[in-house]
Structures are given as C-alpha cells and as structure tokens.
C-alpha positions, 0 to 999 in steps of 0.5 A, a space after each residue: 680403652 671405653 667407648 666414651 673415651 674414644 669418643 672424647 678423643 674423636 671430637 677432641 682430635 676432629 676439633 683440633 684438625 678443623 682449628 688447625 685447618 682454618 688457620 691454614 686457610 687464614 695464612 694462605 688468604 694473607 700471604 696473597 694479599 697485594 704486597 706493601 710498598 716500604 721505602 724503609 729497609 728495616 720495616 721491610 726486613 721486619 715484614 720479611 722476619 714475620 713472615 718466615 717466623 708464620 711459615 715456620 709455624 704452619 710448617 709445624 702445624 701441618 706437621 701436626 694435622 698429618 699426626 692428628 688424621 693418623 690419630 684418627 686413622 688409629 681410633 677408626 682402626 681400634 688401636 688408638 691408645 695402644 702403644 705401637 712399641 710394646 703394645 700396651 695400653 697408653 695412660 688416658 693421662 698421657 693421651 690427654 696430654 698429647 692426644 697424638 701419641 703412638 707410644 706409653 710413657 715409658 717407651 718414649 722415655 726409653 726412646 729419648 733417653 737412647 736419642 740422648 746416649 747416641 747424640 741424636 
C-alpha cells in the first residue's frame, strides 16, 4: 500500500476514534444526571427503553473502538491492508467501505458462506 494511502487511513481511523470517544463521554455525562420523576408509568417506561437503546448503541461502539485501535496497531506494524487469512492485499475500495476489516472480500465471503452453511 502506498504511503499516502496509509496516512489517509490513519487519519480516517484516528478521526473516527476521537468522534466515538467523544460520544461515549457525552453518554456517560447524560447518564449521571439526576433521574427525573415521572408520575406516569408509560413515560418512565419510555425513558428506560431509550436509555437501554442508548446503552446497546454504546456497547456496539465500544466494540468498534477496539477494532479501530487494532487497525491503528496494524498500521504501526505495517500489516494494515493485508488479509489475515490469505496474506493478500485488501483492496482500497474495501478498506474505504470498512476501514477496520482484516480480510479481503474473497476470504470474508467464504467465511460468511461457511457460517451460513453451519447455521452460525
């Protein structure tokens, strides 16, 4: 991979990471505010459902943060953009679509077909 491509993905991943970390801080701040008192049980249930939804989103984002950090480590180790399964280059188009990917499209397609056939 060309040096300019590596720098592009480094910046993209770092910007994405900072955005996610900032959002996580906002969520924690919002969750520590005093609880509102809702006399109507429906309003309370709605608030709880919204909070649970937000926590699920943040859980998914924390997993994404881990993947971003791993991708940044691969950039530092000069292994970013190489398929972990076959060792071939991952296309720039695939990396642009999914910057944290660790597999080329062929290996990922095979893996998903195998998972589907095994019912996973």
